C-alpha positions in Angstrom: 0.0 0.0 0.0 1.2 3.5 -0.8 0.3 6.4 1.4 -0.2 10.1 0.7 3.4 11.0 1.3 4.6 8.3 -1.2 5.8 6.0 1.6 5.2 2.3 0.9 4.5 -0.3 3.6 7.6 -2.3 4.2 9.9 0.2 2.5 12.5 2.3 4.4 10.9 5.7 5.2 12.9 8.7 6.5 11.3 9.8 9.8 12.0 11.8 13.0 11.1 10.9 16.5 8.1 13.0 17.5 7.2 11.6 20.9 8.7 8.9 23.2 7.8 7.8 26.7 10.0 5.0 27.9 8.0 4.6 31.1 4.9 4.0 28.9 6.7 1.7 26.4 6.0 3.5 23.2 6.5 6.6 21.0 5.6 8.0 17.6 7.6 8.7 14.5 6.6 11.3 11.9 7.6 10.7 8.3 9.7 13.6 6.9 7.5 13.9 3.8 4.3 14.1 5.8 1.7 11.4 6.2 0.3 9.7 9.3 2.4 9.2 12.5 4.0 5.7 12.9 3.6 4.0 16.3 6.9 2.6 17.7 7.2 0.1 20.6 9.9 0.6 23.2 11.0 -3.0 22.5 12.0 -2.1 18.9 14.1 0.7 20.2 15.8 -1.5 22.8 16.5 -4.2 20.1 18.3 -1.4 18.2 20.4 -0.7 21.3 18.6 2.6 22.1 18.0 3.4 25.8 17.6 7.2 25.4 16.8 9.2 22.3 16.2 12.9 21.8 13.2 14.2 19.9 13.7 15.0 16.2 16.3 12.3 15.9 16.5 11.1 12.2 15.4 7.5 11.9 14.8 5.3 8.9 11.7 3.1 9.6 9.9 0.2 8.0 6.2 0.0 9.0 3.0 -2.1 8.6 -0.6 -1.1 8.6 -2.5 -2.4 11.7 -6.0 -1.9 12.8 -5.2 1.3 14.8 -2.7 2.7 12.3 0.9 2.4 11.2 3.4 0.5 13.4 7.2 0.5 12.9 8.6 -3.0 12.3 12.3 -2.1 11.8 14.4 1.0 12.4 17.9 2.3 11.5 19.5 5.2 13.4 22.2 7.6 12.2 25.6 7.2 13.7 28.1 10.0 14.5 29.4 9.8 10.9 25.9 10.7 9.7 25.3 7.2 8.2 22.4 5.0 9.0 23.3 1.8 10.9 
């Protein structure tokens, strides 16, 4: 499925972290080109080795459509050399 911003389900989509509450176990990503927010589970961030993350951090995300909206299924973060890991 392709969304208004041109993002395709399962494709890497450039995003930024909009909201994250570790104590609640979730957050939201916003696609850089617009479109609906993408829900992200804390477990996915922990799998990527992320314990703390500032807002507006650039993230590449893959996502799937679920009953309540889009959910991140995989992420890549930029390293200090500005390359995605």
